[in-house]
C-alpha positions in Angstrom: -63.6 96.9 22.4 -61.5 99.8 21.3 -58.4 98.3 23.0 -58.9 94.9 21.3 -59.2 96.6 17.9 -56.1 98.6 18.6 -54.1 95.5 19.6 -55.3 93.6 16.6 -54.2 96.5 14.3 -50.9 96.7 16.1 -50.3 92.9 15.8 -51.4 93.0 12.1 -49.0 95.9 11.4 -46.1 94.1 13.1 -46.9 90.9 11.3 -47.2 92.7 8.0 -43.9 94.6 8.7 -42.2 91.4 9.6 -43.4 89.8 6.4 -42.2 92.7 4.3 -38.9 92.7 6.0 -38.5 88.9 5.6 -39.4 89.2 2.0 -36.8 91.9 1.4 -34.1 89.9 3.2 -35.0 86.8 1.2 -35.0 88.6 -2.1 -31.6 90.2 -1.2 -30.2 86.8 -0.3 -31.6 85.2 -3.4 -30.2 87.9 -5.6 -26.8 87.6 -4.0 -26.9 83.8 -4.3 -27.9 84.1 -8.0 -25.0 86.5 -8.6 -22.5 84.1 -6.9 -23.9 81.1 -8.8 -23.6 83.0 -12.1 -20.0 83.9 -11.3 -19.1 80.4 -10.5 -20.9 79.1 -13.6 -19.0 81.6 -15.8 -15.7 80.7 -14.2 -16.4 77.0 -14.7 -17.3 77.6 -18.3 -14.1 79.6 -18.9 -12.0 76.8 -17.3 -13.7 74.2 -19.4 -13.2 76.2 -22.6 -9.5 76.6 -21.8 -9.1 73.0 -21.0 -10.7 72.0 -24.3 -8.7 74.5 -26.4 -5.5 73.2 -24.7 -6.5 69.6 -25.4 -7.2 70.4 -29.0 -3.8 72.2 -29.4 -2.0 69.3 -27.7 -3.7 66.7 -30.0 -3.0 68.8 -33.1 0.7 68.9 -32.3 0.9 65.2 -31.6 -0.9 64.4 -34.8 1.3 66.7 -36.8 4.4 65.1 -35.2 3.2 61.7 -36.4 2.7 63.1 -39.9 6.3 64.4 -39.8 7.5 61.0 -38.5 5.8 59.3 -41.5 7.5 61.7 -43.9 10.8 61.1 -42.2 10.4 57.4 -42.7 9.7 57.9 -46.3 12.8 60.1 -46.6 14.9 57.3 -44.9 13.6 54.8 -47.3 14.5 57.0 -50.2 18.0 57.6 -48.8 18.6 53.9 -48.8 18.0 53.7 -52.6 21.1 53.7 -54.8 22.2 57.1 -56.1 20.3 58.1 -59.3 18.6 61.0 -61.0 15.2 59.6 -59.8 16.4 59.3 -56.3 17.7 63.0 -56.4 14.4 64.2 -57.8 12.5 62.2 -55.1 14.6 63.7 -52.4 14.1 67.2 -53.7 10.3 66.6 -53.6 10.5 65.1 -50.2 12.5 68.1 -48.9 9.8 70.4 -50.2 7.2 68.4 -48.4 9.3 68.5 -45.3 9.4 72.3 -45.4 5.6 72.3 -45.8 5.1 69.9 -42.9 7.6 71.9 -40.8 5.4 75.0 -41.2 2.5 73.0 -39.9 4.3 71.7 -36.9 5.6 75.1 -36.1 2.1 76.5 -36.2 0.9 73.8 -33.8 3.7 74.4 -31.4 2.9 78.2 -31.4 -0.7 77.4 -30.6 0.5 75.3 -27.7 2.7 78.2 -26.7 -0.3 80.5 -26.7 -2.6 78.1 -24.9 0.0 77.2 -22.2 0.9 76.4 -19.6 4.6 77.3 -19.8 5.8 73.6 -19.3 3.7 72.4 -22.2 4.8 75.4 -24.3 8.5 74.7 -23.6 8.1 71.0 -24.5 6.3 71.9 -27.7 9.0 74.3 -28.8 11.7 71.7 -27.9 9.8 69.1 -30.0 9.6 71.6 -33.0 13.4 72.1 -32.7 14.1 68.4 -33.0 13.1 68.5 -36.6 16.1 70.7 -37.5 18.7 67.8 -37.7 16.5 66.0 -40.2 16.4 69.0 -42.5 20.1 69.7 -42.1 21.0 66.1 -42.9 18.8 66.2 -46.0 20.1 69.5 -47.3 23.8 69.0 -46.4 25.6 67.1 -49.0 28.5 65.3 -47.3 30.9 63.4 -49.4 29.3 60.1 -48.8 25.7 59.2 -48.9 26.2 56.9 -45.9 27.0 59.9 -43.7 23.9 61.7 -44.9 21.7 58.7 -44.1 23.4 58.1 -40.7 23.0 61.7 -39.7 19.3 61.6 -40.8 18.6 58.3 -38.9 20.4 59.6 -35.8 17.8 62.3 -35.5 15.0 59.9 -34.8 15.8 59.1 -31.2 15.8 62.8 -30.0 12.7 63.5 -32.1 10.6 60.7 -30.5 12.0 61.4 -27.1 10.9 65.0 -27.5 7.5 63.8 -28.4 7.3 61.7 -25.3 8.4 64.7 -23.2 5.7 66.8 -24.8 3.0 64.2 -24.2 4.1 64.0 -20.5 4.0 67.8 -20.1 0.6 67.9 -21.9 -0.8 65.1 -19.7 0.4 66.9 -16.5 -1.0 70.2 -17.7 -4.3 68.6 -18.6 -4.6 66.8 -15.3 -4.0 69.9 -13.2 -6.5 72.1 -15.1 
């Protein structure tokens, strides 16, 4: 009888030890899996936040570019009017609005530059720079109004082309995120 009790105790001890060891291995594996899952989740959330902040920056710049375009069309219409004091006053007011809108497009381009990637940032800054010829044409006072109007209207094609380039760069960046 003594032998059987001893064997029973030995088997119970081995079984208990195995259970404790299995529990320790399982808890260690579970802890490591939870840590890895947490890291993956955090990385995924950071990636999604970056993607959303870039998307917002891209959309803000596109929206501001369209606002600038509408203002440029308004300026073009005013440039077509015959010379008068009212036209000069309207152009002065429009130039002031152009400066204010430029500040907004510049801010939007800088946000895209901050958010990245480099290709989208370069396209945003190129787009911002295409507003310069409009301002120059409006502030320069060449001898004939026709020259001023022609210079202003010639700036549209590069402006809209730069917007298309930016949209393509933003689309590519957004799809690779």
